[in-house]
C-alpha positions as CSV (number, residue, x, y, z in Angstrom):
1,X,25.0,-19.7,45.0
2,X,28.2,-17.9,44.8
3,X,29.7,-15.2,47.2
4,X,32.8,-13.2,47.1
5,X,35.4,-13.9,49.4
6,X,36.4,-10.7,51.1
7,X,40.3,-9.6,50.1
8,X,41.4,-9.4,53.8
9,X,40.4,-12.9,54.5
10,X,43.5,-15.2,54.5
11,X,41.8,-18.7,55.1
12,X,38.4,-20.4,55.4
13,X,38.2,-23.6,57.5
14,X,34.6,-24.2,57.7
15,X,31.6,-22.7,56.0
16,X,28.0,-23.0,57.5
17,X,24.8,-21.9,56.2
18,X,21.0,-22.2,57.2
19,X,18.5,-23.6,54.7
20,X,16.0,-23.0,57.1
21,X,15.3,-21.8,60.8
22,X,12.6,-22.2,63.0
23,X,11.7,-18.9,64.8
24,X,9.4,-16.9,66.6
25,X,9.6,-12.8,65.8
26,X,9.2,-11.0,69.0
27,X,9.7,-7.4,67.7
28,X,9.5,-6.6,63.9
29,X,10.6,-2.9,64.8
30,X,8.1,-1.7,62.3
31,X,6.3,0.6,64.8
32,X,7.8,2.5,67.8
33,X,8.6,0.9,71.0
34,X,6.3,2.7,73.3
35,X,5.1,0.8,76.4
36,X,7.7,2.4,78.9
37,X,10.0,5.1,77.4
38,X,12.5,6.8,79.8
39,X,12.7,10.5,79.6
40,X,16.1,10.6,78.2
41,X,15.1,8.5,75.5
42,X,13.6,9.4,72.1
43,X,12.0,6.6,69.9
44,X,10.8,6.8,66.4
45,X,10.2,4.5,63.2
46,X,13.1,4.9,61.1
47,X,12.1,4.0,57.4
48,X,15.3,5.0,55.9
49,X,17.9,3.2,58.2
50,X,16.8,-0.4,58.5
51,X,17.7,-4.2,57.8
52,X,14.2,-5.8,57.1
53,X,10.4,-4.7,56.9
54,X,9.3,-1.2,56.5
55,X,11.4,0.3,59.7
56,X,13.7,0.0,62.4
57,X,13.4,1.5,65.9
58,X,15.6,4.6,66.3
59,X,16.6,5.4,69.9
60,X,18.1,8.6,70.6
61,X,19.7,8.6,74.1
62,X,20.6,11.7,75.7
63,X,23.6,12.6,77.4
64,X,22.1,12.6,80.6
65,X,21.0,8.7,80.6
66,X,21.8,6.5,83.0
67,X,22.6,3.0,83.8
68,X,19.5,1.3,84.1
69,X,17.2,3.4,81.8
70,X,14.9,1.3,79.6
71,X,13.0,1.6,76.8
72,X,10.2,-1.4,76.3
73,X,7.2,-2.6,74.0
74,X,4.4,-4.7,74.6
75,X,3.8,-7.7,72.5
76,X,1.2,-10.4,72.4
77,X,1.8,-13.3,75.1
78,X,4.3,-15.5,73.4
79,X,5.8,-18.9,74.9
80,X,9.2,-19.0,73.7
81,X,10.4,-22.1,76.2
82,X,11.0,-24.3,73.4
83,X,14.0,-21.9,71.6
84,X,17.3,-21.4,72.5
85,X,18.8,-18.0,71.1
86,X,17.5,-14.5,70.7
87,X,18.4,-12.9,67.4
88,X,18.7,-9.6,66.0
89,X,20.0,-6.6,64.3
90,X,21.5,-3.5,66.1
91,X,23.5,-0.4,65.2
92,X,24.8,2.2,67.2
93,X,26.7,5.7,66.7
94,X,28.3,7.8,69.2
95,X,30.0,11.2,69.0
96,X,33.5,9.7,70.0
97,X,33.0,6.8,67.4
98,X,34.4,4.4,70.1
99,X,33.0,0.6,69.9
100,X,31.1,-0.5,72.8
101,X,31.8,-3.4,75.1
102,X,29.8,-6.5,75.4
103,X,26.8,-5.7,78.0
104,X,26.6,-2.0,77.6
105,X,23.3,-2.6,76.4
106,X,21.1,-5.6,77.2
107,X,17.8,-7.1,75.7
108,X,15.2,-7.7,78.3
109,X,12.4,-10.3,78.1
110,X,9.7,-10.4,80.7
111,X,6.3,-11.8,81.5
112,X,5.4,-8.4,83.4
113,X,4.6,-5.1,81.7
114,X,7.2,-2.7,81.1
115,X,10.2,-5.2,81.9
116,X,9.5,-4.6,85.7
117,X,11.2,-7.9,86.4
118,X,13.1,-9.5,83.6
119,X,13.3,-13.2,83.0
120,X,15.8,-12.7,80.6
121,X,18.7,-10.1,80.7
122,X,20.7,-10.6,77.8
123,X,23.8,-8.9,77.0
124,X,24.1,-7.3,73.4
125,X,27.7,-8.0,72.2
126,X,30.7,-5.5,71.5
127,X,29.5,-2.9,68.8
128,X,31.5,-1.1,66.2
129,X,30.1,2.6,65.5
130,X,28.0,3.0,62.7
131,X,27.8,-0.7,61.5
132,X,24.9,-2.9,61.6
133,X,25.6,-6.0,63.8
134,X,23.9,-9.3,63.8
135,X,23.7,-10.6,67.4
136,X,23.0,-14.1,68.4
137,X,22.8,-14.5,72.3
138,X,21.9,-17.8,74.3
139,X,18.8,-17.7,76.5
140,X,19.5,-18.1,80.0
141,X,16.4,-20.0,81.1
142,X,14.1,-20.7,78.3
143,X,12.1,-23.1,80.1
144,X,10.7,-20.1,82.2
145,X,9.8,-18.2,79.1
146,X,6.3,-19.2,78.7
147,X,4.5,-16.0,78.7
148,X,6.7,-13.1,77.4
149,X,4.6,-9.8,77.1
150,X,7.5,-7.2,77.0
151,X,10.6,-6.8,75.4
152,X,12.9,-3.9,76.4
153,X,16.2,-2.4,75.6
154,X,18.6,-1.4,78.5
155,X,21.3,1.0,78.5
156,X,23.8,-0.4,81.2
157,X,26.9,1.9,81.2
158,X,27.5,5.4,80.4
159,X,27.9,5.4,76.8
160,X,27.1,9.4,76.5
161,X,24.8,10.6,73.7
162,X,24.3,8.2,71.1
163,X,21.9,6.6,68.9
164,X,20.9,2.9,68.6
165,X,19.0,1.2,65.9
166,X,17.1,-2.1,66.9
167,X,15.5,-4.3,64.2
168,X,14.1,-8.0,63.6
169,X,14.0,-9.2,67.2
170,X,13.5,-13.1,67.4
171,X,14.1,-16.5,68.9
172,X,15.4,-19.5,67.2
173,X,15.7,-23.1,67.6
174,X,19.6,-24.1,67.5
175,X,19.3,-26.8,65.1
């Protein structure tokens, strides 16, 4: 395989690639997250702006949203105790076009409905406005993640009105 080297790059020290990966998809994001939707959120399936599959989840967050507001989706029970990392795609647009900080948004995994008492609360890394970002976050306590039935996105900082897209949320083994 051949790839162009970006013009702004001055040195490559190491290059890694995965020829295969052991994973479990938690959310394909092809349908709307609808288990628990905060009143300041509007969630739709966006078939135009997506990374994989037929759609992504487009979450429009109103200016009145507050820290701790969430949107969740129920999934069939999954034992992810043998996996190490959560991976997925996320994009944000804000009127200020300012980047976010790590932890402004969080992914929640829970064995109870509506992510009522999350087993995992994982910080989404810093995001650049209007740019798809692949995130990979280490699970905190995978050994207790034996019956995950709810996945959520938590708005954990006052970012103002914004739109967030989520796509292809999976857990992977670090091999």
